[in-house]
N, C-alpha and C positions, 0 to 999 in steps of 0.2 A: 251213756252220755249224762253228764251232769247238767240238770235242768235248773239248778239254783243259780241266781244272777250275781248275788253278793254273799260274801261271808256274814255271818251273824255273829253279835256279841256272845251268844251261848257257845260258840265254836271252842270246845275245850282243847283242841289240838294246838292252839296258839298260846305259846308261853308269854305272858305279858311282861314278864321279867327280863327278856331277852329282846334287843332291838330288832325290829322287822327288817331295817336296813341300817347298816353301820359302815362307816369309813374310818380307816385309822391311817394317820400319817400320810395323807395324800399330798403328793407334789406334782406340779405340772408347770412346765416352762415352755415358752415360745420364743426360740433364739435366745437372747440374753435377758429377756423379761420373764421372771419367775411369777406366774399368776396364781399359784396355789403353794403355801409353804407350811408342810406338816399339819394339814387341816384334818381335825376330827369331827365327825358328824354321826348322829343317831336319831332315829325316829321310831316309835314303838307303835304296835297295833292299837288302833282306837285313839290315836293322838293326832294333833294338828300342830306342826311346828312351823312357824314363820322364819323365813331366811331373808334378812334385811342387810342393808349397807349401801354405801354411796355407789355411784357409778365408777366401774373400774376396782370395785372392792374384791371381786373374785366369785360373785354370786353365780353369774352365767356359767363360768368355767366349771364350778363345782357341780351345778345342775347337769351341765353337759357330760360330766364324767359319770354321775349317777345314771344317765339315761343312755350311755354307750356311745354318744357322739364323739366324746374325747377318750383316749386311753391314758391313764396317769403314768407319770415317769417313775414312780415308785408309791408304795403304800398297799393297804389291804382294803378289800371291799368284802363284806359279810351279809348274807341273807339269813335271817333265823339264827345266827350265830355261827354259820358255816361259811368258810372262804369260798368265794366264787370269782370267776373271771368275766368281766364285762369288756368285750373288744368291739361291740357293735350295737346299735340300737335293737337289732334282732335278738341279741344275747339278753338285753335288758328286759325285753318283752317276755322272752322265754322264761325268765327268772321272776316275773310278776311286777316289773317296774313299768309304769306307763306315764308318758308325759303329754301334758296338753300346753302347748305353746301359744303365744299371743296371736298368731295367725290363724289359729284354730285347725287349719288343714280340712276345710269343709268344701264341698262342691255346691255352690250356690244353685246350680240348675237342677239339681237332684233333689228329691223329697228326703224326708228324716230316715225313712226305713232304708233307702238306697244308701245314704251316708253312713249310717251305723254298720252296714254290712259290706261296704266297699272292699273288695279284695279278699274277703272271706266269706262269700255268698254261700247260703244254704241250698242243697239241691235234694231233689227226690227222683227216685228211678220211675222213668215212664215205661221202658222196657228193661226188666232187671238184667244187669250185667251188660247192656247195650247202650241205653239212651238215658241221659239224665236231663231234667229241666229245672229251673230256678223255682225253689219252694217258696213263693211269695207269702203264702198263708202262714207258714212257720216263721219267716223273718218278721213279719208284722206282729205276729202274736209275741215273740220274744222281745221286739222293740216296745210294744206296749207294756210288757212286763217290767223291763229295766227302767222305762220313764217312771211307771208307777211307784216302783221301789225307791227311786230318788226323789219322788214327789215333784216331778217336773210336769208342769201343766202347759200343753200346746193344743191349738185348736184340732189339728189333725196330723197323724204321722205321715200322711201322703201330701202334705203341704211342702212346696219347694223350700229349702233353707233360706233362700233369698228373701222371702216374705216372712221371715221370723224376726223378732227384735234382737239386740246385742245379748241381752241376758239369755234369752232362750237359745241362741246359737252356742252361747258358752256351755250352757247345759247339755246340749246335743253333743258338743265335742267330748264333754266328760262322760256321757253315757256311752259314747262310741268306744272309749277305752275300758268302760266297766264290762261290756260284753267278753272281754277276754279274761274276765275274773281275777284282777291284778291283786298284789298285796300292797302295793305302794303306789300312790298317785301323786306326780309332781305337777303343780299348777303354776305356770309362768305369768305373773300379772293378770290373775283372772278377772280383775274388776277395772282394768285400765279402759278408759274412755267410755265407761258405762254411766247411764244415769242413775238417780237414787233408787228408783223402783227395781231396775234392772240389777243393781249391785245387791240389793236385798235378796233377790232371787238366787243370785250366785252364792252369796254368803250362807243362805239356807241350805243349798245344796252341799257346800263344805261340811256343814255340821251334820247333814244327812249321811255323808261319807264316813265321818267319825263314828256315828251312831252304829253303822253297819260293820265296824271293827277294822276299816282301813287305816293305813298309816298314810297320812297326807302332809305333803310339804308345800307351803305357799311361799313363792317369791314375790314380794311386794314393796312398793315404795310408799305405800298407803298405810301409815301405823294405826289409823283408826279401825280399819278392816282387820289388821293384825290382831289388835287387842279384842276385837269383838269375837274371833272364831279360834284364835290359836291357844294352845296350851303353854308352850314356851316359844320363845324367839331366840334365834341365834343370829349374832352380829358378825358380819364379815367386814374387815377392813385391812387393806394392803395386802390382801391375798392370805390373810390368817383369819382364824376364828378368835375374835377378840373378847367376845362377852356373850353370855347366856343369861337369860331372863325368864322366871317363872312369871307369866303374865298376871296371875292373880295378886302377886306380891311386889309388882313393879308399876312405874308410871312411863308414859311416853317421853317425858323429860329425860329419864334415865337412859333409855334406849337411844334417844338422839344423841345424848352425851358421848355414848359409846360409838355411835356412827361417825361422829365428827372427831373423836379422838379425846374428848374432854375427860373421860372416864373409862378405865378398863376394868373387867371382873375376873376374867378366867385366864386368858393367855396374853399378857402385856406384849406389845412389841417393843423393840429396843428403843432408846431415847432418840436415836439419830433418825428414827422413822416417824416419829411423832410430829404433829403438826405444831 
């Protein structure tokens, strides 16, 4: 059994020159509406990529394609340079892609340990080959380990999730995915409806995921957060990837211009589609 919780930056098996997750020429339609048009996307190990765009730009459809909720009509998905097929969320999880949606999917009445291990509980043999029981000690130990690795501070791992703050709940939702040792973590609006202190807690967590060598995708409408934690930001508009920005060499005004259609950098849409 692999007892490590997260990959580390010293993991020499990871080729940083090849995207951890890459999408090529992805198309997706719903009836007569083409939600994605030849979209390319890539995120590398140890990188945080922001995915931004106006409502209806195609962000959610793209993320659901990565997470297995949607199957693309055409295009190619690669993990570490190798083509893969993602037909369901189970496929995505098996390939190392974990998604934390806005609703967090936590059970308020259960404590932190029970939430992290829900559906994949650890057992120990009471009578070898005959009777098993929940291994509460091991689950609690691993829970404390992953929270310490992510620098998540909570009063007790036995406290019900309902008693935690919004920022702590978001961190618990991320920690739940980390137990599966993912390669890629997709965060859907991770700081939505959070206060200043709680937002800071979540942003620190995102940076911690990057330091641990994970590929992180942040879907957000908050450009301040994007500029604080992301290395690059990819702009979606009208179902296409319309621009890509290196955060260190860009301004929020440039990103807003790309979102609204005032400026394009990579893949301009046709003039008939421009605002």
